N, C-alpha and C positions, 0 to 999 in steps of 0.2 A: 697355726690351726689348719686342719685339713678342710678341703672344700667338700661340703655335704653333697654337692651335685656330682662329685667324681668318685668313682670306685677305685681308689688307689690303695687297696688293702691286700693283705696276704692272700686272701681267697681269690681276689681279682687277678693277682699275679700268678697264682697257682693254675688258674684256668688257662691263662695265656701260655704258661710253660707247657701245659699239656698239648696245646694247639701247635706250638712251634717245635716242641721237643722231637717229634718224629722226623721232621726235615733236618734239623740240626744234628740230632743224634745219629741219624743215618750217615750224614756227612762225616761226623767225627769218627764213627766206627770204621767206615770204609777207608778213610785217609790213614787212620792209625793202623789199620790192618795192613795196608800197603807198606807203611813205613817200618813197622816193628815185626810183622809176621810174614812179610814177603808175599802177601796176597796180591793178586792181580786186580787193579782198579781200572775199570773201563771209564775213563774220565768223561767221554762223550755221553755215554748212557747215563752216568750218574748226574752229569750236568743237566740233562733233559729232565730227569726225575726231580732234581732239586727245583728247577724252574716250575714244574707242575705243582710241587708242594707249596712253594712260596706264592705262586700266582693265585692260589685259592684263598690267600689270607688278606684281609684288610690290615692296615697298620704299618708300623715303622719297619718291620723286618723286610717287607717288600720294597720300601723306599731305600733301605740300606743296600739291598741287592742291586737296585738300579744305580746307586752311587758307585758301588764297587765295580760295576760293569763298565764304568766310564773312566776309572782311574788306572793308569798303566801300572803294571807290576803287582797289583794287589791280588789277582786271581789268575789261575792258569787260563790259557787262551780258550780252551773248550768251555769253561764256565762263563767267560766274557761273552762269547757268541750267543750262548743260550740266555743268560740273564739280561742281555741287551734287548731281548725281545719282550721283556716284562713291560706291560703297560700299566699306567696308573688307573685306568678305568676298572673299577671293581663294582660288584652289585650294590646298588644304592639302598639306603634305608627306605622302608615303606612309609606311606603317608601318615598312618596312625603314630608311628614312632617319631617321625619328623615333627608332627604337631605337638607331641609331648616335649620334645627337645626345645622347640621354639618357645613354648610356654615357660619352660624352666629358665630360659635366658631373658625373655622380654616381659614375662608375666602372662597371666591367663587371658588378658585382653590384647595379646600381641597382634592379632589379625586386624584390630581396629586401627593399628598404627601404620597399616599399609593399605594402599588402594587395592592391590591384588598380590597373590603369592601363588606361584605355580607348584602344584603338588608333586609333579615329576621332576626329579633332579636334572639339571642341564648337564652336569658332569659329576662323576663320582671318582674320587681319588683315594690315595692310601690312608690319609688321615682325616678326611672329611669330604663333604659334597657341597655342590653349589646349586642354589635354586634362583630362578629369575623372579623378580618382584617389581612392583611399581610403587613409588613413593606417592603420598597424597598430593604432592605438588607436580606430579607427572613424570618425574625422573625415572628412567629404567635402572633397576638395581640388580646387583648380584649379592645373594646372601650365602656366605660360606659358613657352613655349620659343621662343627667338629663331631666326629663319632664319639660314642660313650666309651668310658674306661680306657682312654688313650694313655693316661698317665701310667696305669698298670701295664698296658701293652708296651710302652716305651721301655720301662725299667726291665720288664721280662725279656724283651728282645735284645736289649743292650747286654744283658747278662749272657744270653745265648751267643751273641756276637763275640763277646770276649773269649768264650770257649772256642769258637771257630778260629779266631785270630791266633790264639795260643797254639792250637793244633797245627795250623799252617806254618807258624814260625818254627816249630820243632821240625816240621817236614821240609821247609824251604826257608832258609835264613837270608835270602837276598835283601829283603826289606823287613825291618822291625816295625810292626804295626802298632806299637804301644801308644804313641802320640796320636796316631790316626784314630784309634778307638776313642781317645779323649775328645778329639775334634768332632767325630760323629755324634758322640753323646751330648756334647754341648749344643750342637746345631739342632739335633732332634728335639731336645727339651725346649729350645727356643721356639721351634715350630708349633708347639702346643700353646704358646702364649700369643693369642690373637691381639691383645693390646699392644704387645711389642711389634707384631706385624703391621698394625695400624700406624705405629710410629715409623716403621720402615717405608710405608706408603708415603707418608709426609716427606720423609727424607728423599725418596726417589723423585717425587714430584718437584722438589726443590732442585736437586742435582741435574735433572733433565729438563728443566723449565725452558731452556733455550734450544732444545732439540726438536725441530719440527717433525722429524722422522720417527719420533718415539712418543707413545701415549701411556700414561699411568692412571689407573682408576683414582677417583676421589673418595676417600672414606666418609662414612656417615656415622659419626660418633654416637648420636642419640639412639641408633639402632644396632649398636655393637656392644659386645662384652668380651671377656677373655676367651670365650669359646664360640662366639658368633661374630663374624666380621662382615659388615654390610658396606658396600661400595658401589660406585657407579658402574653400570654395565657398559662394556666396550664391544662393539660389533666388529667381527673380523672372520677370516677363514683360515683353515689349517695351512701350515707351511707347504705341505706336500701337494696342495692344490696349485702351487705356483711353479712346480718343477718343469712344466712343459711350456712356460711362458717364454717370450723371446729373451735373448741374452741381456739386453739393456735392462729389461724389467727385473730379471733375476739378480743382476748386479746391484740394482737399487735396493732390493730387499736385503741383500747381503750387507751392503754398506750400513743400512739402518740397524741391522742386527749387531754389527761390529760396534757401532757407536753406542747402542743401548747398553752394551756390556762394559765397554772400555772407557767411555767418558767418565762414569762414576769411579772407575778404578784409578785412572791416571790423574784425575782432577781432585778426587776426594778419598782415595784409598779404600774404596768399598766395591764389593763385587756381588752380583746375583749368582748364587752358587748352584742354580738348578736350571740349566738350559734345556729342560725336557720339552718335548714337542707340545705338551698340553699347557705350558706356562707362557705362551705368547701366541698371538695370531697376527694376520696380515690384513691391512685395510685395502680398499680398492685403489688408493693412491700409492701403494707399496710401503706406507709407513707401518710401524710395528706397535701392537698393543702388548705391553709388558705386564705380566700378571704373576700372582702368587709370590709374596715377599716374605715367606717364612724362613727361607734358607739364605740369609744374607751374611756376608763375612766382612767385618771392618778390620782393616790392617793398620799396624803401626806405620807411620810415614816412611821409616827407614826400610821396611820390607819392600815398598814400592820402589824406593831408590835402588835396592838390590836388583829388582827386575830390570831396571834400565841399565844398571852397571853391567849386568851379564850380557845384555844386548850389545852394549858398547865394546865389551871385551871380545865378543865373537866377531863383531864388525871390524875391529882393529887388530885382532890376533893378540890381545893383551892377556896373557895367562894370569898374571898377578891380579889384575882387576877381576877376572873370573873367580879366583880363589877368594878374593875379598867379598864378592857377591855371595858366594856360598856360605862364608863365615857370617856375613850379615844376617843370613836366614837361620843360622843356628847349627849348621854342619860343623863338626869338630874333628880334628885328627885325620884329615883327608890325605891319603897317599896320592902319589902322582897318578897311579893307575886308576884309582877311584875318580879323581878329577877328570881324567880322560874319558871315563865311562859316563859320568854325569854330563860331560860336554856333548856326548853323542845325542843324548835326549834333548839337551838345550839347542843344539844345532838343528834338530828336527823341528822343535816348536817354533824357533825363531826364523827358520829357513825362509819362509815366504816374506818375512819382514826385511830380510837382508838383501833381497834382490830388487833393484829399482826397475821393475818391468811388470807388465800385466801377466798374470799367471793364475792357474788354479791353486787352491790351497794345498793340494796333493797331486803331484803329476805322475805318480806311479799307479799301477793297476791295483784294484781292490777297493772294497767298500768299508773295511774296518780301519778307520783313520788312526794311524800311529801304531797299529797292533804289531807289525813286524819289527819296527824299531824298538818298541817297548819290550818285546820278547828278547831281542838281542841285548838290550841294556840289563834286563832282569837276569839273564844267564851269566853275564859278565860280573854283575854285582854279587851274585851267589858264589862265583869262583873266588872273588876277592874278599869274601867274608861278610858282605852285607853292609847296609847303612840304615840309619834311623832318620827318615825324612821328617822335617819340621811339620807340625800339624797344619800350618797354614797352607801347605802344598795341596792338601786334599781338594779344597774347593777351587784353588787356582788351576790345578790340573783338570779338574772336572769341567770347569768353564772352557778351558782351552780345547779339550777333546770334544766336548759337546758342541761348541760353536764350529769347530773344524768339521764335524759331521754335518752340521747344517749347511756350511759352505760347499761341502762335497755333494750333498743332495741337490743343491741349486746349480751346481756346475758353474759357480761364479768365477769370472775372470777379471781380476782387479789388481791394481798396483797396490798391494798390501803395504809395501815400504812407505809410500807417500801417505797412505791413510794413517799409518802408525806415526809417522813423523809429524803429521798435523796435530797429533795429540801430545807428543813429548817434546816438541821443538824447543820450548822455553821452560822445560821442567825445572822446578826448584823445590827441594824437599821442605824448606821452611814455608814457602807459599802454600804447598799442599797441606801442611799441618794447620796453618791458620784457616784455610778454606774448610778443611774437615772439621775443625773445632767449632766453627761458626755454624756449619750445617747440622752437626750432631746436637748442638745446644738448641737450635731452632726446632728440631724434631723431638727434643726431650729424650735423647739417647745418650747413655754414658759410654765413652770410648772404652773398649775392653783392654785389659792389661796385655 
């Protein structure tokens, strides 16, 4: 049965198509023109125009653009540089509109259920906005309210994204994005389900309970619905406020970020797939507030085993183990040349972990983390006929590149090798599976296939 509160209708989608069609249609026409008609395409200019078009839209297409800008090989370098500048802050809904939305979620007497509620949004993002509030018991709260018609927007934008992907694949066959579209689709649909996000909050509070350097909000179920998530408010400041701190302080922030992302992954097979600057903040003691749990990826334990196998393969020069790791992830029919090319990217990602010394995450010049290496890999894969990356790679790569950019901003100098080995030293896939099963059951989450 459809949700009477949600406009997920043909008319709703048609309105969304009209909004995004100009941006996507322009992209399709110009790329196709270059490919089939020999027309000249100024990628830099077109990328700037695309960024302007997407930046004016609320909703999932802007979020997809941000995701694509952080995943190597998915877009030409010109597009990556422009789309990376897209910020989540969009114009917020006005008070009259917010008041109606809150009434639809908590009832006409919703204001009596709170001591206070700030009319102005504290933050406005691509799928919803956050308002500060106070619980009758005095607790400071964050009320995350979803924008209207997001189901229509998601389905419309995903259809347009499929068009973009199919055009790019005809134009450039280095990477087949078919499974990537499936992954984006599943994750975006999940992000609309605030009841699932509340379960993710419970999961992360459990997984990170022993991490003093990481804080996770506490959900307030009685003030939450599938489109309103109310949780405790966490005070902190923007990461970029810390880039001029002393080296020791910046290193502590980086270590806390590393553990916030990778303790859940290596201990529970789960990763926060959105290391966007707006999704965490830093406390005065350099600990991290981790927020926004809509984009969470839960992996099969063998996938995590493959990540560690590839590390061991690079560490020991074991080519057969590297092939085994790629096959564990779903790569098939790999030629020797394709394996060599994939290893170029793997050696870049694992590079800081392989050296037992203090170092920066990237020791070459430039602020685009991994862009040159990704471009080299992309060109070589295109020459070799391309690959179809497993869908799980999307958020793994996004997390790795996003966190690498954070460490680059902080100019952190850390022994990444020892930090990593503290996590995987006694890794056992059966232990991970038991730990993951217990945590998911406690949070009421079903492990995905």
